[in-house]
VORO-177927 format. One record per atom (N, C-alpha, C): residue in three letters; x, y, z. Coordinates in steps of 0.2 Angstrom, whole numbers, plus 5000, padded with zeros to 4 digits. Example, Ala and Ser with C-alpha at 12.3 -4.5 7.8 and 13.67 -1.06 7.14 Angstrom:
ALA506649725039
ALA506249785039
ALA506649845039
SER506449895035
SER506849955036
SER506450005039
This chain:
UNK575361895520
UNK575161955523
UNK574361965521
UNK573961975526
UNK573261985524
UNK573162055522
UNK572562065518
UNK572362135516
UNK571962165522
UNK571862225521
UNK571462265525
UNK571862285532
UNK572462285531
UNK572862305537
UNK573362365534
UNK573662405538
UNK574062455536
UNK574762425533
UNK574862455527
UNK575562435524
UNK575862495522
UNK576562485521
UNK576962545519
UNK577462535513
UNK577562585510
UNK578062585504
UNK578562635505
UNK579162625503
UNK579762665503
UNK579962685496
UNK580162745495
UNK580462765488
UNK581162785488
UNK581562745485
UNK582262755484
UNK582362825480
UNK582962855482
UNK583062925478
UNK583262915471
UNK583362855469
UNK583462835462
UNK582862855458
UNK582262855461
UNK581662875458
UNK581562945457
UNK582062985459
UNK582063055458
UNK582163075450
UNK582463025447
UNK582563025440
UNK581963005435
UNK581462985438
UNK580862955435
UNK580363005433
UNK580163015427
UNK579663065425
UNK579863135428
UNK579363155432
UNK579463225435
UNK579763225441
UNK580063165443
UNK580363155450
UNK579963145456
UNK579263145455
UNK578863135460
UNK578463075460
UNK578763015461
UNK578462945461
UNK577862945466
UNK577862985471
UNK577362985476
UNK576663005473
UNK576763055468
UNK576163075464
UNK575863025460
UNK576262985457
UNK576062935452
UNK575662875457
UNK575962855462
UNK575662815467
UNK574962835469
UNK574962905471
UNK574362935473
UNK573862925468
UNK574062935461
UNK573562935456
UNK573262865455
UNK573762815455
UNK573562745455
UNK573062725460
UNK573162755466
UNK572662735472
UNK572062775471
UNK572062835468
UNK571462865466
UNK571062835461
UNK571362805456
UNK571062765451
UNK570662705455
UNK571062675459
UNK570762615463
UNK570162635467
UNK570162695470
UNK569562715474
UNK568962735469
UNK569162765463
UNK568562785459
UNK568262715456
UNK568662665454
UNK568462605452
UNK567962575457
UNK568162575463
UNK567862545469
UNK567162575469
UNK567162645469
UNK566462685470
UNK566062665464
UNK566362665458
UNK565862655452
UNK565662585452
UNK565962535454
UNK565762465454
UNK565162455459
UNK565262495464
UNK564662485469
UNK564062525467
UNK564062565462
UNK563562605460
UNK563062565456
UNK562462565457
UNK561962525453
UNK561762565447
UNK561962625447
UNK561762675441
UNK562262675436
UNK562962655438
UNK563462655433
UNK563562595429
UNK563062595424
UNK563062535419
UNK563662545414
UNK563962605413
UNK564562605408
UNK565162575412
UNK565262585418
UNK565862555421
UNK565762475422
UNK565062455423
UNK564962385424
UNK565162355418
UNK565062385412
UNK565262355405
UNK565962345405
UNK566362395408
UNK567062385408
UNK567262325412
UNK566962315418
UNK567162255422
UNK566962195418
UNK566362195415
UNK566162135411
UNK566662115406
UNK566962165402
UNK567362145397
UNK568062125400
UNK568262155405
UNK568962135407
UNK568962065411
UNK568362055415
UNK568361995419
UNK567961945416
UNK567661955410
UNK567261905406
UNK566661875409
UNK566361925414
UNK565761905417
UNK565461965420
UNK564861965421
UNK564462025424
UNK564562035431
UNK564462095434
UNK564562105441
UNK564062055445
UNK563562035442
UNK563061995446
UNK563261925447
UNK563761905443
UNK563961835444
UNK564261815451
UNK563961765454
UNK564161745461
UNK564561685461
UNK564761655455
UNK565161595455
UNK565861605459
UNK566061565464
UNK566661585468
UNK567261555464
UNK567861585466
UNK568461565463
UNK568961565468
UNK569461525468
UNK570061525472
UNK570461585471
UNK570961595476
UNK571461645475
UNK571861635469
UNK572261675467
UNK572761665461
UNK573261615462
UNK573461585457
UNK573961525457
UNK574561545461
UNK574861605460
UNK575461625464
UNK575261625472
UNK574661645474
UNK574561645481
UNK574561575483
UNK574261525479
UNK574161455481
UNK574861425481
UNK575261445477
UNK575961415476
UNK576361435483
UNK576261495486
UNK576661515491
UNK576261495498
UNK575661485498
UNK575261475504
UNK574861415504
UNK574861375499
UNK574561305499
UNK573861315497
UNK573461255496
UNK572861255494
UNK572361295498
UNK571861335495
UNK571361375499
UNK570761335499
UNK570461325505
UNK569861285506
UNK569361315502
UNK568861275499
UNK568361295494
UNK567861345498
UNK567761335504
UNK567361375508
UNK567561455508
UNK568261465507
UNK568461535507
UNK568561565500
UNK568261525495
UNK568261555488
UNK567761615488
UNK567861665483
UNK567361715483
UNK567261735476
UNK566661765474
UNK566461785468
UNK566961835465
UNK567061845459
UNK567461895455
UNK567361965458
UNK566761985458
UNK566562055460
UNK566862065467
UNK566762025472
UNK566962035479
UNK567662035479
UNK568061995476
UNK568761985475
UNK569062055473
UNK568762085467
UNK568962145464
UNK568862205469
UNK568262205472
UNK568162265477
UNK568562265483
UNK568762205485
UNK569262195491
UNK569862225489
UNK570162205483
UNK570862225481
UNK570862305480
UNK570362335477
UNK570262405476
UNK570262445482
UNK569862425487
UNK569762455493
UNK570362455497
UNK570762395497
UNK571362395501
UNK571862435499
UNK571962435492
UNK572562475489
UNK572362545490
UNK571762565489
UNK571662635489
UNK571662665497
UNK571562625502
UNK571462655508
UNK571962635513
UNK572362575512
UNK572762545517
UNK573562545516
UNK573762595512
UNK574462605511
UNK574662675513
UNK575262675515
UNK575562745517
UNK576362745516
UNK576662795514
UNK577362805513
UNK577762805520
UNK578362775520
UNK578762775526
UNK579462795524
UNK579762835528
UNK580462855527
UNK580962795529
UNK580762745532
UNK581162695534
UNK581162625530
UNK581662615526
UNK581662565521
UNK581562495525
UNK581862485531
UNK581762415534
UNK581062395536
UNK580662445537
UNK579962435539
UNK579462425533
UNK579762445527
UNK579262455522
UNK579062385519
UNK578462375517
UNK578262315514
UNK578462315507
UNK578462375503
UNK578662375497
UNK579262435496
UNK579762415492
UNK580362465491
UNK580362475484
UNK580362545482
UNK580362555475
UNK580962585473
UNK581262565467
UNK581862585464
UNK581762605456
UNK582162645454
UNK582162655446
UNK582862645443
UNK582862605438
UNK583362595434
UNK584062575438
UNK583962535444
UNK584462525448
UNK584762455448
UNK584562415443
UNK584762345442
UNK585462335443
UNK585862365438
UNK586562355438
UNK586962375444
UNK586662425448
UNK586962455454
UNK586862405460
UNK586262365460
UNK586062335466
UNK586062265466
UNK585862235460
UNK585762165459
UNK586462125457
UNK586562065460
UNK587162035458
UNK586961965457
UNK587361935452
UNK587261865450
UNK587561815455
UNK587261755457
UNK587461705461
UNK587561645458
UNK587861595461
UNK588061535458
UNK587461495455
UNK586861495458
UNK586361455456
UNK585961485450
UNK586161545447
UNK585861575441
UNK585361625443
UNK585261635449
UNK584761685451
UNK585161755453
UNK584761805453
UNK584961875455
UNK584861885463
UNK585361915466
UNK585261925473
UNK585362005474
UNK584862035479
UNK584862105481
UNK585162105488
UNK585762115489
UNK586062115496
UNK585862175500
UNK585562225497
UNK585262285501
UNK584662265504
UNK584162235501
UNK583562215504
UNK583462135505
UNK583962105504
UNK584062025505
UNK583461995502
UNK583361995496
UNK582861965492
UNK583161935486
UNK582861885483
UNK583061845477
UNK582561855471
UNK582861855465
UNK582461855459
UNK582661805454
UNK582261765451
UNK582461715447
UNK582561735440
UNK582461805439
UNK582561835432
UNK583261835430
UNK583361855424
UNK584061865421
UNK584161935420
UNK584761955418
UNK584962025417
UNK584462055411
UNK584262015406
UNK583862035401
UNK583162065404
UNK582962025409
UNK582262045412
UNK582362115415
UNK582962125418
UNK583062185422
UNK583262245417
UNK583262235411
UNK583362285406
UNK582762295401
UNK582462235400
UNK581962235394
UNK581262245397
UNK581062235403
UNK580462235406
UNK580262305408
UNK579562325409
UNK579362385411
UNK579462395419
UNK579462335422
UNK579562335430
UNK579662265432
UNK580062255437
UNK580162185440
UNK579962185447
UNK579562145450
UNK579462135457
UNK579762075460
UNK580062085465
UNK580462025468
UNK580262015475
UNK580161955477
UNK579861935484
UNK580161875487
UNK580661835483
UNK580861775486
UNK581361795492
UNK581261765498
UNK581661775503
UNK582161725505
UNK582761735508
UNK583161675510
UNK582861635515
UNK583061575516
UNK582861535522
UNK582961555529
UNK583561595529
UNK583761615536
UNK583861695535
UNK583661735540
UNK583761805540
UNK584461825540
UNK584561885537
UNK585261905537
UNK585461925544
UNK586061915545
UNK586361935552
UNK586362005554
UNK586062025559
UNK586062095561
UNK585462135558
UNK585062105554
UNK584562145551
UNK583862135554
UNK583562195554
UNK582862195556
UNK582362215551
UNK582362165546
UNK581962185540
UNK581262155540
UNK580762195537
UNK580062175537
UNK580062105533
UNK579762055536
UNK579761985533
UNK579261985527
UNK578862035526
UNK578462035520
UNK578762075515
UNK579362095515
UNK579662145510
UNK579662115503
UNK579562165499
UNK579562155491
UNK579962215488
UNK580262205483
UNK580562265479
UNK580262275473
UNK580162335470
UNK579862345463
UNK580462385460
UNK580662355455
UNK581162395450
UNK580862425444
UNK580762485444
UNK580462515438
UNK581062525433
UNK580962495427
UNK581562485423
UNK581662525416
UNK581162535412
UNK581262565406
UNK581562625405
UNK582062635401
UNK582362705401
UNK581862755398
UNK581362735395
UNK580862785392
UNK580562825397
UNK580462805404
UNK580162835409
UNK580562895411
UNK581262905409
UNK581662955411
UNK581763005405
UNK581362995399
UNK581363045394
UNK580963105395
UNK581263165394
UNK580863225396
UNK580363235391
UNK579763255393
UNK579163275389
UNK578663215388
UNK578863155391
UNK578463095390
UNK577863105395
UNK577263075393
UNK576663085397
UNK576663025402
UNK576663045408
UNK576662985413
UNK576062985417
UNK575663035417
UNK575063035421
UNK574463055416
UNK573863035418
UNK573263045413
UNK573163125413
UNK573363155419
UNK573263235419
UNK573763265414
UNK574263235412
UNK574763265407
UNK574563245400
UNK573963215399
UNK573763195392
UNK573163235390
UNK573263265384
UNK572663305381
UNK572063265381
UNK571463275384
UNK570863235383
UNK570663235376
UNK570763285372
UNK570563285365
UNK570963225361
UNK571463205364
UNK571863155360
UNK571763075363
UNK571363075368
UNK571263005371
UNK570962955366
UNK570362975363
UNK570062935358
UNK570562905353
UNK570962955350
UNK571462935345
UNK571962885348
UNK572262895354
UNK572762855357
UNK572462785358
UNK571762785360
UNK571562715362
UNK571862685368
UNK571662635371
UNK571862605377
UNK572562575376
UNK572762555369
UNK573462535368
UNK573962595369
UNK573762645366
UNK574262705366
UNK574362735373
UNK573862725378
UNK573862745385
UNK574262695389
UNK574262635387
UNK574462585392
UNK575162595395
UNK575662605390
UNK576362605392
UNK576562685394
UNK576162725391
UNK576262795392
UNK576162825399
UNK575662785403
UNK575462805409
UNK575762765415
UNK576162795419
UNK576562765424
UNK576062735430
UNK575562765432
UNK575162735437
UNK574862665436
UNK574762655429
UNK574562585427
UNK575062535429
UNK575762555428
UNK576262505429
UNK576362495437
UNK576262545440
UNK576262545448
UNK575762505451
UNK575162515448
UNK574562475451
UNK574662405449
UNK574862385443
UNK575062315441
UNK575562285446
UNK576062325447
UNK576662295451
UNK576462285459
UNK576062335461
UNK575862325468
UNK575362265469
UNK574962245464
UNK574562185464
UNK574962125464
UNK575662135462
UNK576062075462
UNK576462065469
UNK576362105474
UNK576662105480
UNK576362055485
UNK576662045490
UNK576461995495
UNK575762015498
UNK575562075497
UNK574862095500
UNK574362065496
UNK574462045489
UNK573962025485
UNK574161965481
UNK574761955479
UNK575061895475
UNK574561885469
UNK574461935465
UNK574061915459
UNK574561895454
UNK574261855448
UNK574661825444
UNK574961865438
UNK575461845435
UNK575661865428
UNK575661795425
UNK575561795418
UNK575561735414
UNK576161735409
UNK576761715411
UNK577361725407
UNK577361685401
UNK576861635400
UNK576761595394
UNK576661645388
UNK576361705389
UNK576261755384
UNK576961785383
UNK577061825377
UNK577661855376
UNK577761915381
UNK577161945383
UNK577161995388
UNK576661985393
UNK576762025399
UNK576262015404
UNK575862075406
UNK575862125401
UNK575462185401
UNK575162205394
UNK574662245395
UNK574362275388
UNK573662245388
UNK573262285383
UNK572562265383
UNK572462195379
UNK572862185374
UNK572762115371
UNK572962065376
UNK573462065380
UNK573662015385
UNK573062015390
UNK572762065392
UNK572162065396
UNK571562035393
UNK571462045387
UNK570862015383
UNK570961935383
UNK571561915383
UNK571661835382
UNK571561805389
UNK571461835394
UNK571361805401
UNK570561785401
UNK570461725402
UNK569761705402
UNK569461715409
UNK568761695409
UNK568461695416
UNK568761655421
UNK568761685427
UNK569161655433
UNK569861675433
UNK570261655427
UNK570961675426
UNK570961755427
UNK570561785424
UNK570561865423
UNK570561895430
UNK570161865435
UNK570061885442
UNK570761885446
UNK571161845444
UNK571761835447
UNK572361865444
UNK572261905439
UNK572761935435
UNK572962005437
UNK573562025438
UNK573762085440
UNK573562145435
UNK573662125429
UNK573562175423
UNK572762185423
UNK572362145425
UNK571662155425
UNK571462215429
UNK571762215435
UNK571662265440
UNK571962335438
UNK572562325435
UNK572862385432
UNK572462425427
UNK572162375422
UNK571762405417
UNK571062435419
UNK570762395424
UNK570162425427
UNK570262495430
UNK570862505434
UNK571062565436
UNK571062625431
UNK571462605425
UNK571562655420
UNK570862675417
UNK570462625416
UNK569762645413
UNK569362685418
UNK569462675425
UNK569162725430
UNK569462795429
UNK570062795428
UNK570362865427
UNK570062895421
UNK570062865416
UNK569762885409
UNK569062915410
UNK568662875414
UNK567962895415
UNK567862965419
UNK568362985422
UNK568263055425
UNK568563105421
UNK568763095415
UNK569063145410
UNK568563165405
UNK568663225402
UNK568163245397
UNK568563295392
UNK568363295386
UNK568763345381
UNK568663415383
UNK569063465381
UNK568963535382
UNK568263555380
UNK567963595384
UNK567363625383
UNK566763585385
UNK566863525387
UNK566263485389
UNK566263485397
UNK565563505399
UNK565463515406
UNK565263445409
UNK565163395406
UNK564963335409
UNK565163275404
UNK565063215407
UNK565263155403
UNK565963125405
UNK566163075401
UNK566763045402
UNK566962995397
UNK567562965397
UNK567762915392
UNK567662845395
UNK567362795390
UNK567262735392
UNK567262685386
UNK566962625387
UNK566962575381
UNK566362595377
UNK566362575371
UNK565762575366
UNK565162535368
UNK564662575369
UNK563962545372
UNK563762495367
UNK563962495361
UNK563662445356
UNK563962375357
UNK564362365362
UNK564662305364
UNK564062265366
UNK563562295370
UNK562962255373
UNK562562225367
UNK562562245361
UNK562162215356
UNK562562155352
UNK563162145354
UNK563462085351
UNK563162025353
UNK562961975349
UNK562661915351
UNK563061875355
UNK562761835360
UNK563061795365
UNK562961815372
UNK563161765376
UNK563061785383
UNK563461835386
UNK563261855392
UNK563761905395
UNK564261875400
UNK564261805399
UNK564761765404
UNK565161725399
UNK565761735399
UNK566161695394
UNK566261625397
UNK565961575395
UNK566061505397
UNK566461465393
UNK566861495389
UNK567361455384
UNK567861425389
UNK568161455393
UNK568661425398
UNK568461445405
UNK568361395409
UNK568161405416
UNK568661375420
UNK568761385427
UNK569161355431
UNK568861295434
UNK569161235435
UNK568861185439
UNK568961185446
UNK568761135450
UNK568861145457
UNK569661155460
UNK570061135455
UNK570761135457
UNK571061205454
UNK570661245451
UNK570961305448
UNK571261295442
UNK571161245438
UNK571461235432
UNK570961255426
UNK571161265420
UNK570761285415
UNK570361225412
UNK569761235411
UNK569361175408
UNK568961205402
UNK569161175396
UNK568861195390
UNK568061175389
UNK567661225388
UNK566961205387
UNK566761235380
UNK566261205377
UNK565961235371
UNK565561295372
UNK565461335367
UNK564961385367
UNK565261455369
UNK565861465368
UNK566161535369
UNK565761585366
UNK565661645369
UNK565261695366
UNK565661745362
UNK565361775357
UNK565661815352
UNK565861885355
UNK565661905361
UNK565761965364
UNK566461975365
UNK566861925366
UNK567661935367
UNK568061915361
UNK567661905355
UNK568061885349
UNK568361945346
UNK569061935346
UNK569461995343
UNK569461995335
UNK569161945332
UNK569061945325
UNK568461975323
UNK568061995327
UNK567362025326
UNK567462095324
UNK567262115318
UNK567362185316
UNK566862225320
UNK567062285322
UNK566562325326
UNK566562315333
UNK566962265336
UNK567062245343
UNK567462295346
UNK567262355347
UNK567762415349
UNK568062405356
UNK567662385361
UNK567962365368
UNK568562315368
UNK568462265364
UNK568962215364
UNK569562235360
UNK569462285355
UNK570062305351
UNK570362365355
UNK570062385361
UNK570462445364
UNK570162515362
UNK569662515359
UNK569362585357
UNK569062625363
UNK569162685363
UNK568862725369
UNK568362775366
UNK567762785369
UNK567262825367
UNK567162875372
UNK566862935370
UNK566662985375
UNK565862995375
UNK565562995380
UNK564863005381
UNK564763055386
UNK564363105384
UNK564163165388
UNK563663135393
UNK563263085392
UNK562763055397
UNK563162995401
UNK563763005402
UNK564062955406
UNK563762935412
UNK563662865413
UNK563262845419
UNK563762855425
UNK563462845431
UNK563862845438
UNK563962915440
UNK564262915446
UNK564462975450
UNK565063005447
UNK565063075447
UNK565663115445
UNK566063145450
UNK566663145450
UNK567063185456
UNK566963255455
UNK566763285450
UNK566663355449
UNK566063385452
């Protein structure tokens, strides 16, 4: 599926048990984050959000080195001609604009590109002889096991049968997203940034906000769908979280679903302020700019085949062992003189 065309999602009624029962509101919040991130990245005055981009993607906005599409995209679509590679900033802006502008809800499951369910694994998925799981409702496969359907925060499934199901008129680009953790149905949990006391944000840090805020999970999972096919890196114990995001190197970070999800979360934080403050927002510590080393992480780059190539001279700006490296450690700061445009 190409980006920049109208796409549709469908919400199963099992999602009525999720949070406040309004999954549409969480998707709307995730899309709003994407739109705000897009606006801030296009602003020449927003140096604070440019720093967020730099830390997440390990390269500044000005970097024009082109990269191929993510490895998942290439696995399903074949080698991408080098002439079609794009710089990280253009790739990210394209994703943010498309997600924020080109999705709509539909009441018709069969026409939806994405179908969302909550905690419905045991009710819908069945084991088949080859060890995979099969969804007879949406006619998709998943190579995960039952543990993945109970221990993960969400699972995206998009493997289709070789032949269409008899009598079906299903969207050939269909994907299912199963939102799984039981924590999301616990009364009183904070699922939206709007439900979190701004005075508590600095204390929570990005680690405390990562799993508490459902729009981040949704943004990550939408980036895994056929519209974008961004990567997870299952070699890590997890495929989400700030530490996981910080382990993604230059080039690799651009194709990572969690990189976009985290960028969106930081965009949401940039528009918040503590009680009594009439201006400003939350962002990364500006002292990061003073850490020695280049603004471009060249410790690991992709070669022409998209594989990792080790180079000498990695910069200290992404060194988790460095004391005082607040952004890499997930610290959040409030600045009254926050740069960039405000929605207020």
